C-alpha positions as CSV (number, residue, x, y, z in Angstrom):
1,M,92.2,77.4,92.3
2,S,90.4,77.9,95.4
3,L,88.6,80.9,97.8
4,S,91.5,81.5,99.6
5,S,94.2,81.5,96.6
6,A,92.3,83.9,94.3
7,L,91.8,86.0,97.5
8,N,95.3,86.3,97.8
9,G,96.3,86.3,94.2
10,V,94.5,89.4,93.7
11,R,97.0,91.1,97.4
12,V,99.6,90.0,95.8
13,L,99.3,91.9,92.8
14,L,97.8,94.9,94.6
15,E,100.4,94.9,96.8
16,A,102.4,95.1,93.6
17,Y,100.6,97.6,92.4
18,E,101.0,99.8,95.8
19,G,104.7,100.1,95.5
20,Y,106.1,99.8,91.9
21,E,108.4,103.1,91.5
22,R,106.2,107.0,91.0
23,A,108.5,106.2,87.9
24,R,106.1,104.4,86.2
25,F,104.7,106.0,82.8
26,L,100.9,106.5,83.4
27,E,100.1,103.3,81.3
28,T,101.8,101.4,83.1
29,D,99.3,102.2,86.0
30,L,96.2,102.1,83.4
31,A,97.5,98.7,82.6
32,V,97.9,97.5,86.0
33,R,94.8,99.2,87.8
34,E,92.7,97.1,84.4
35,E,94.3,94.1,85.3
36,V,93.3,94.7,89.1
37,R,89.9,95.7,87.9
38,R,89.2,92.4,85.5
39,R,90.7,90.6,87.9
40,T,88.2,91.2,91.3
41,V,85.2,91.6,89.2
42,M,85.5,88.1,87.4
43,L,86.3,86.3,91.1
44,Q,83.0,89.1,92.3
45,D,81.4,86.7,89.0
46,H,82.7,83.1,90.9
47,L,82.0,84.2,94.0
48,T,78.1,85.8,93.1
49,R,77.7,81.8,91.6
50,F,79.2,79.8,94.7
51,E,77.6,81.9,96.9
52,D,74.4,81.5,94.8
53,R,74.9,77.8,95.2
54,A,75.6,77.8,98.8
55,R,72.3,79.5,99.0
56,E,70.3,76.8,97.5
57,E,71.7,74.0,98.9
58,G,71.2,75.5,102.6
59,H,74.9,76.6,103.3
60,R,74.0,79.4,104.4
61,E,77.2,80.4,107.1
62,A,79.2,79.4,102.9
63,A,76.8,82.4,101.2
64,S,77.6,84.9,104.3
65,E,81.6,83.8,103.9
66,A,81.3,84.4,100.1
67,K,79.5,87.9,100.5
68,R,82.1,88.8,103.2
69,S,84.7,88.5,100.0
70,K,82.7,90.1,97.3
71,A,82.7,92.8,99.6
72,T,86.6,92.9,99.7
73,L,86.7,92.4,96.6
74,I,84.6,95.3,96.0
75,A,86.8,97.5,98.4
76,I,89.8,96.1,96.5
77,S,88.8,97.6,93.2
78,E,87.6,100.9,94.5
79,D,90.6,101.5,96.3
80,V,92.6,100.5,93.0
81,Q,90.7,103.1,91.0
82,F,90.6,106.2,93.0
83,A,94.3,105.8,93.6
84,I,96.8,109.0,92.8
85,S,98.0,107.8,89.6
86,G,101.4,107.6,88.9
87,G,103.7,109.6,86.1
88,P,106.6,109.7,84.8
89,S,107.5,113.0,86.6
90,S,105.9,111.5,90.1
């Protein structure tokens, strides 16, 4: 799986999260948040290994791009973590 495909997958998931109806129950909200968190952590782990390898092999631009991508993933994860929860009466 390419890095851009993985990031696009997280973006699609985030867009689905932001767009789902307010009438969803808290359990659904928490499940979506946990899935986004799990996926972003997984991608961050992959990017950390990629960044380390790129630095070891002298590919500074690739390592920098991996670092920027990790920062984006952290921002996505924080957005999901601190977003307002939906509830059955929302």
